[in-house]
ChimeraX commands (.cxc) that place a marker at each C-alpha (Angstrom):
marker #1 position -37.39,-4.62,39.72 radius 0.5
marker #1 position -35.56,-1.44,39.11 radius 0.5
marker #1 position -31.68,-0.71,38.05 radius 0.5
marker #1 position -29.35,0.89,40.42 radius 0.5
marker #1 position -28.86,4.73,40.05 radius 0.5
marker #1 position -25.09,5.91,39.96 radius 0.5
marker #1 position -24.70,9.13,41.90 radius 0.5
marker #1 position -21.02,9.34,41.71 radius 0.5
marker #1 position -18.13,7.38,39.97 radius 0.5
marker #1 position -14.34,7.81,40.81 radius 0.5
marker #1 position -11.42,5.67,39.64 radius 0.5
marker #1 position -9.07,4.27,42.54 radius 0.5
marker #1 position -6.73,3.19,40.04 radius 0.5
marker #1 position -6.03,2.56,36.53 radius 0.5
marker #1 position -3.53,-0.09,35.31 radius 0.5
marker #1 position -2.73,-1.99,31.89 radius 0.5
marker #1 position -4.32,-5.02,33.63 radius 0.5
marker #1 position -7.38,-3.38,34.82 radius 0.5
marker #1 position -9.08,-0.69,36.46 radius 0.5
marker #1 position -11.03,-0.13,39.87 radius 0.5
marker #1 position -13.83,2.03,39.98 radius 0.5
marker #1 position -15.78,3.32,43.16 radius 0.5
marker #1 position -19.36,4.18,42.76 radius 0.5
marker #1 position -21.91,5.73,45.12 radius 0.5
marker #1 position -25.25,4.01,44.00 radius 0.5
marker #1 position -28.76,4.47,45.27 radius 0.5
marker #1 position -30.80,1.25,45.20 radius 0.5
marker #1 position -34.33,0.87,44.39 radius 0.5
marker #1 position -35.08,1.03,48.11 radius 0.5
marker #1 position -33.35,4.51,48.38 radius 0.5
marker #1 position -30.44,2.98,50.12 radius 0.5
marker #1 position -27.24,4.65,49.33 radius 0.5
marker #1 position -24.04,2.30,48.95 radius 0.5
marker #1 position -20.36,2.32,47.91 radius 0.5
marker #1 position -19.95,-0.31,45.22 radius 0.5
marker #1 position -16.63,-1.27,43.63 radius 0.5
marker #1 position -16.37,-2.24,39.84 radius 0.5
marker #1 position -13.38,-3.99,38.32 radius 0.5
marker #1 position -12.94,-2.97,34.60 radius 0.5
marker #1 position -11.31,-5.59,32.67 radius 0.5
marker #1 position -11.00,-6.21,28.79 radius 0.5
marker #1 position -12.99,-8.65,27.16 radius 0.5
marker #1 position -11.28,-11.93,25.98 radius 0.5
marker #1 position -11.69,-14.78,23.62 radius 0.5
marker #1 position -10.85,-18.46,24.18 radius 0.5
marker #1 position -11.37,-21.62,22.42 radius 0.5
marker #1 position -11.69,-25.45,22.56 radius 0.5
marker #1 position -9.07,-26.45,19.84 radius 0.5
marker #1 position -9.43,-29.94,18.35 radius 0.5
marker #1 position -7.23,-31.73,16.21 radius 0.5
marker #1 position -8.29,-34.24,13.53 radius 0.5
marker #1 position -7.51,-36.93,15.76 radius 0.5
marker #1 position -9.99,-35.52,18.57 radius 0.5
marker #1 position -7.03,-34.26,20.62 radius 0.5
marker #1 position -7.69,-31.19,22.73 radius 0.5
marker #1 position -4.96,-28.54,22.40 radius 0.5
marker #1 position -4.33,-27.36,26.02 radius 0.5
marker #1 position -1.82,-24.61,27.22 radius 0.5
marker #1 position -0.15,-25.13,30.67 radius 0.5
marker #1 position 1.31,-22.06,32.32 radius 0.5
marker #1 position 1.99,-20.28,35.73 radius 0.5
marker #1 position -1.12,-18.41,37.12 radius 0.5
marker #1 position 0.43,-16.19,39.90 radius 0.5
marker #1 position -2.80,-15.36,41.78 radius 0.5
marker #1 position -3.49,-19.04,41.83 radius 0.5
marker #1 position 0.00,-19.79,42.78 radius 0.5
marker #1 position 0.43,-22.93,40.47 radius 0.5
marker #1 position 0.44,-24.09,36.96 radius 0.5
marker #1 position -2.84,-24.52,35.23 radius 0.5
marker #1 position -4.00,-26.43,32.13 radius 0.5
marker #1 position -6.46,-24.24,30.08 radius 0.5
marker #1 position -7.79,-23.92,26.66 radius 0.5
marker #1 position -5.99,-21.10,24.63 radius 0.5
marker #1 position -7.07,-17.48,25.49 radius 0.5
marker #1 position -6.41,-13.85,25.05 radius 0.5
marker #1 position -7.48,-10.17,24.42 radius 0.5
marker #1 position -8.16,-9.13,20.99 radius 0.5
marker #1 position -5.46,-6.38,19.31 radius 0.5
marker #1 position -6.79,-3.23,18.40 radius 0.5
marker #1 position -9.19,-3.46,15.16 radius 0.5
marker #1 position -9.37,-7.14,15.61 radius 0.5
marker #1 position -12.48,-8.98,15.36 radius 0.5
marker #1 position -13.33,-11.63,17.97 radius 0.5
marker #1 position -12.59,-14.57,15.42 radius 0.5
marker #1 position -9.24,-13.07,14.25 radius 0.5
marker #1 position -8.42,-12.59,17.86 radius 0.5
marker #1 position -9.00,-16.19,18.93 radius 0.5
marker #1 position -7.14,-17.44,15.62 radius 0.5
marker #1 position -4.13,-15.31,16.29 radius 0.5
marker #1 position -4.05,-16.27,20.06 radius 0.5
marker #1 position -4.17,-19.88,19.22 radius 0.5
marker #1 position -1.50,-19.77,16.50 radius 0.5
marker #1 position 0.82,-17.57,18.97 radius 0.5
marker #1 position 0.29,-19.93,22.03 radius 0.5
marker #1 position 0.34,-23.19,20.34 radius 0.5
marker #1 position 1.48,-23.13,16.77 radius 0.5
marker #1 position -1.83,-24.60,15.73 radius 0.5
marker #1 position -4.04,-23.46,12.94 radius 0.5
marker #1 position -7.29,-24.77,10.97 radius 0.5
marker #1 position -8.63,-24.43,7.64 radius 0.5
marker #1 position -12.11,-24.23,9.29 radius 0.5
marker #1 position -13.52,-21.01,10.67 radius 0.5
marker #1 position -14.20,-21.10,14.44 radius 0.5
marker #1 position -17.66,-21.64,15.76 radius 0.5
marker #1 position -19.03,-19.41,18.51 radius 0.5
marker #1 position -20.31,-21.46,21.34 radius 0.5
marker #1 position -21.06,-18.68,23.94 radius 0.5
marker #1 position -20.64,-15.22,24.86 radius 0.5
marker #1 position -20.73,-14.60,28.73 radius 0.5
marker #1 position -20.19,-11.94,31.37 radius 0.5
marker #1 position -17.24,-13.18,33.31 radius 0.5
marker #1 position -18.62,-11.88,36.94 radius 0.5
marker #1 position -21.18,-9.39,36.42 radius 0.5
marker #1 position -21.52,-8.58,40.22 radius 0.5
marker #1 position -18.09,-7.06,40.32 radius 0.5
marker #1 position -16.57,-7.22,36.66 radius 0.5
marker #1 position -17.36,-5.53,33.28 radius 0.5
marker #1 position -15.65,-8.03,30.98 radius 0.5
marker #1 position -17.15,-10.88,28.79 radius 0.5
marker #1 position -15.50,-13.99,27.52 radius 0.5
marker #1 position -16.27,-15.45,24.12 radius 0.5
marker #1 position -15.56,-19.07,23.55 radius 0.5
marker #1 position -15.23,-20.88,20.24 radius 0.5
marker #1 position -14.65,-24.32,18.87 radius 0.5
marker #1 position -11.92,-24.81,16.34 radius 0.5
marker #1 position -11.90,-28.27,14.70 radius 0.5
marker #1 position -9.43,-29.88,12.89 radius 0.5
marker #1 position -6.44,-28.14,13.96 radius 0.5
marker #1 position -2.93,-29.10,12.94 radius 0.5
marker #1 position 0.39,-27.83,14.05 radius 0.5
marker #1 position 1.95,-25.45,11.32 radius 0.5
marker #1 position 4.20,-23.08,13.27 radius 0.5
marker #1 position 6.62,-22.66,16.30 radius 0.5
marker #1 position 4.88,-20.79,19.19 radius 0.5
marker #1 position 5.24,-17.07,19.19 radius 0.5
marker #1 position 5.06,-15.90,22.68 radius 0.5
marker #1 position 5.36,-12.44,24.50 radius 0.5
marker #1 position 8.69,-11.82,26.34 radius 0.5
marker #1 position 6.68,-12.59,29.80 radius 0.5
marker #1 position 4.99,-16.01,28.61 radius 0.5
marker #1 position 6.13,-19.39,29.24 radius 0.5
marker #1 position 3.61,-21.73,27.92 radius 0.5
marker #1 position 3.72,-25.41,27.23 radius 0.5
marker #1 position 1.43,-27.28,24.98 radius 0.5
marker #1 position -0.32,-30.61,25.91 radius 0.5
marker #1 position -2.75,-32.63,24.28 radius 0.5
marker #1 position -5.50,-34.59,25.75 radius 0.5
marker #1 position -7.95,-37.09,24.11 radius 0.5
marker #1 position -11.45,-35.06,23.89 radius 0.5
marker #1 position -13.24,-38.06,24.95 radius 0.5
marker #1 position -11.13,-38.35,28.34 radius 0.5
marker #1 position -11.48,-34.77,29.31 radius 0.5
marker #1 position -14.75,-35.22,30.84 radius 0.5
marker #1 position -13.36,-37.90,33.35 radius 0.5
marker #1 position -10.33,-35.75,33.87 radius 0.5
marker #1 position -12.27,-32.76,34.77 radius 0.5
marker #1 position -14.76,-34.68,36.96 radius 0.5
marker #1 position -11.86,-36.35,38.88 radius 0.5
marker #1 position -10.08,-33.24,39.37 radius 0.5
marker #1 position -6.93,-34.92,37.76 radius 0.5
marker #1 position -5.67,-31.46,36.35 radius 0.5
marker #1 position -5.59,-28.05,37.80 radius 0.5
marker #1 position -7.64,-25.67,35.43 radius 0.5
marker #1 position -10.07,-22.87,35.70 radius 0.5
marker #1 position -13.78,-22.48,35.18 radius 0.5
marker #1 position -13.61,-21.59,31.43 radius 0.5
marker #1 position -11.57,-24.57,30.28 radius 0.5
marker #1 position -14.29,-26.65,31.98 radius 0.5
marker #1 position -17.19,-24.53,30.58 radius 0.5
marker #1 position -15.55,-24.62,27.01 radius 0.5
marker #1 position -15.10,-28.35,27.08 radius 0.5
marker #1 position -18.81,-29.19,28.07 radius 0.5
marker #1 position -20.01,-26.61,25.43 radius 0.5
marker #1 position -18.13,-28.09,22.91 radius 0.5
marker #1 position -18.97,-31.56,23.87 radius 0.5
marker #1 position -22.76,-30.39,23.73 radius 0.5
marker #1 position -22.37,-28.67,20.36 radius 0.5
marker #1 position -20.50,-31.81,18.83 radius 0.5
marker #1 position -23.08,-34.15,20.37 radius 0.5
marker #1 position -25.78,-32.24,18.05 radius 0.5
marker #1 position -23.70,-31.88,14.82 radius 0.5
marker link #1:1,2 radius 0.2
marker link #1:2,3 radius 0.2
marker link #1:3,4 radius 0.2
marker link #1:4,5 radius 0.2
marker link #1:5,6 radius 0.2
marker link #1:6,7 radius 0.2
marker link #1:7,8 radius 0.2
marker link #1:8,9 radius 0.2
marker link #1:9,10 radius 0.2
marker link #1:10,11 radius 0.2
marker link #1:11,12 radius 0.2
marker link #1:12,13 radius 0.2
marker link #1:13,14 radius 0.2
marker link #1:14,15 radius 0.2
marker link #1:15,16 radius 0.2
marker link #1:16,17 radius 0.2
marker link #1:17,18 radius 0.2
marker link #1:18,19 radius 0.2
marker link #1:19,20 radius 0.2
marker link #1:20,21 radius 0.2
marker link #1:21,22 radius 0.2
marker link #1:22,23 radius 0.2
marker link #1:23,24 radius 0.2
marker link #1:24,25 radius 0.2
marker link #1:25,26 radius 0.2
marker link #1:26,27 radius 0.2
marker link #1:27,28 radius 0.2
marker link #1:28,29 radius 0.2
marker link #1:29,30 radius 0.2
marker link #1:30,31 radius 0.2
marker link #1:31,32 radius 0.2
marker link #1:32,33 radius 0.2
marker link #1:33,34 radius 0.2
marker link #1:34,35 radius 0.2
marker link #1:35,36 radius 0.2
marker link #1:36,37 radius 0.2
marker link #1:37,38 radius 0.2
marker link #1:38,39 radius 0.2
marker link #1:39,40 radius 0.2
marker link #1:40,41 radius 0.2
marker link #1:41,42 radius 0.2
marker link #1:42,43 radius 0.2
marker link #1:43,44 radius 0.2
marker link #1:44,45 radius 0.2
marker link #1:45,46 radius 0.2
marker link #1:46,47 radius 0.2
marker link #1:47,48 radius 0.2
marker link #1:48,49 radius 0.2
marker link #1:49,50 radius 0.2
marker link #1:50,51 radius 0.2
marker link #1:51,52 radius 0.2
marker link #1:52,53 radius 0.2
marker link #1:53,54 radius 0.2
marker link #1:54,55 radius 0.2
marker link #1:55,56 radius 0.2
marker link #1:56,57 radius 0.2
marker link #1:57,58 radius 0.2
marker link #1:58,59 radius 0.2
marker link #1:59,60 radius 0.2
marker link #1:60,61 radius 0.2
marker link #1:61,62 radius 0.2
marker link #1:62,63 radius 0.2
marker link #1:63,64 radius 0.2
marker link #1:64,65 radius 0.2
marker link #1:65,66 radius 0.2
marker link #1:66,67 radius 0.2
marker link #1:67,68 radius 0.2
marker link #1:68,69 radius 0.2
marker link #1:69,70 radius 0.2
marker link #1:70,71 radius 0.2
marker link #1:71,72 radius 0.2
marker link #1:72,73 radius 0.2
marker link #1:73,74 radius 0.2
marker link #1:74,75 radius 0.2
marker link #1:75,76 radius 0.2
marker link #1:76,77 radius 0.2
marker link #1:77,78 radius 0.2
marker link #1:78,79 radius 0.2
marker link #1:79,80 radius 0.2
marker link #1:80,81 radius 0.2
marker link #1:81,82 radius 0.2
marker link #1:82,83 radius 0.2
marker link #1:83,84 radius 0.2
marker link #1:84,85 radius 0.2
marker link #1:85,86 radius 0.2
marker link #1:86,87 radius 0.2
marker link #1:87,88 radius 0.2
marker link #1:88,89 radius 0.2
marker link #1:89,90 radius 0.2
marker link #1:90,91 radius 0.2
marker link #1:91,92 radius 0.2
marker link #1:92,93 radius 0.2
marker link #1:93,94 radius 0.2
marker link #1:94,95 radius 0.2
marker link #1:95,96 radius 0.2
marker link #1:96,97 radius 0.2
marker link #1:97,98 radius 0.2
marker link #1:98,99 radius 0.2
marker link #1:99,100 radius 0.2
marker link #1:100,101 radius 0.2
marker link #1:101,102 radius 0.2
marker link #1:102,103 radius 0.2
marker link #1:103,104 radius 0.2
marker link #1:104,105 radius 0.2
marker link #1:105,106 radius 0.2
marker link #1:106,107 radius 0.2
marker link #1:107,108 radius 0.2
marker link #1:108,109 radius 0.2
marker link #1:109,110 radius 0.2
marker link #1:110,111 radius 0.2
marker link #1:111,112 radius 0.2
marker link #1:112,113 radius 0.2
marker link #1:113,114 radius 0.2
marker link #1:114,115 radius 0.2
marker link #1:115,116 radius 0.2
marker link #1:116,117 radius 0.2
marker link #1:117,118 radius 0.2
marker link #1:118,119 radius 0.2
marker link #1:119,120 radius 0.2
marker link #1:120,121 radius 0.2
marker link #1:121,122 radius 0.2
marker link #1:122,123 radius 0.2
marker link #1:123,124 radius 0.2
marker link #1:124,125 radius 0.2
marker link #1:125,126 radius 0.2
marker link #1:126,127 radius 0.2
marker link #1:127,128 radius 0.2
marker link #1:128,129 radius 0.2
marker link #1:129,130 radius 0.2
marker link #1:130,131 radius 0.2
marker link #1:131,132 radius 0.2
marker link #1:132,133 radius 0.2
marker link #1:133,134 radius 0.2
marker link #1:134,135 radius 0.2
marker link #1:135,136 radius 0.2
marker link #1:136,137 radius 0.2
marker link #1:137,138 radius 0.2
marker link #1:138,139 radius 0.2
marker link #1:139,140 radius 0.2
marker link #1:140,141 radius 0.2
marker link #1:141,142 radius 0.2
marker link #1:142,143 radius 0.2
marker link #1:143,144 radius 0.2
marker link #1:144,145 radius 0.2
marker link #1:145,146 radius 0.2
marker link #1:146,147 radius 0.2
marker link #1:147,148 radius 0.2
marker link #1:148,149 radius 0.2
marker link #1:149,150 radius 0.2
marker link #1:150,151 radius 0.2
marker link #1:151,152 radius 0.2
marker link #1:152,153 radius 0.2
marker link #1:153,154 radius 0.2
marker link #1:154,155 radius 0.2
marker link #1:155,156 radius 0.2
marker link #1:156,157 radius 0.2
marker link #1:157,158 radius 0.2
marker link #1:158,159 radius 0.2
marker link #1:159,160 radius 0.2
marker link #1:160,161 radius 0.2
marker link #1:161,162 radius 0.2
marker link #1:162,163 radius 0.2
marker link #1:163,164 radius 0.2
marker link #1:164,165 radius 0.2
marker link #1:165,166 radius 0.2
marker link #1:166,167 radius 0.2
marker link #1:167,168 radius 0.2
marker link #1:168,169 radius 0.2
marker link #1:169,170 radius 0.2
marker link #1:170,171 radius 0.2
marker link #1:171,172 radius 0.2
marker link #1:172,173 radius 0.2
marker link #1:173,174 radius 0.2
marker link #1:174,175 radius 0.2
marker link #1:175,176 radius 0.2
marker link #1:176,177 radius 0.2
marker link #1:177,178 radius 0.2
marker link #1:178,179 radius 0.2
marker link #1:179,180 radius 0.2
marker link #1:180,181 radius 0.2
view
């Protein structure tokens, strides 16, 4: 198998939320096609567990999904931040929770390599406790909810909450990690 060759690349638009790039590509079979690539920034997320094995989740409105979703805390790194610093800051800002234990990397994945450039890095944060009030951006409205970690699998399997793939994936990775510790 061979990679595609990019013959021409141009931006159709660029925004603070992401860019759309149009590329003319030559395939290994010599076909020429137009292909569209969404450029987004990488982000981090974390399964956050309290000492009582409660999962710290955030509920917020997601406009594209036209509903409220219960998710693991997530966000983009700020300039100069490491992934670990970014997730600890995001968790503190969104939930007010902190931990004395360092975050454990569970996985590093492309979000959708067919059309997107970004990755998500998922962590496990253990023994978290509420130390601060939320410190939200002016356009954020987030409610913190706690769900028993042992019950989360049933909740996901029975579609009892609206969530996104990264929350389910993070939960199952954390469960596998904790089962091997």
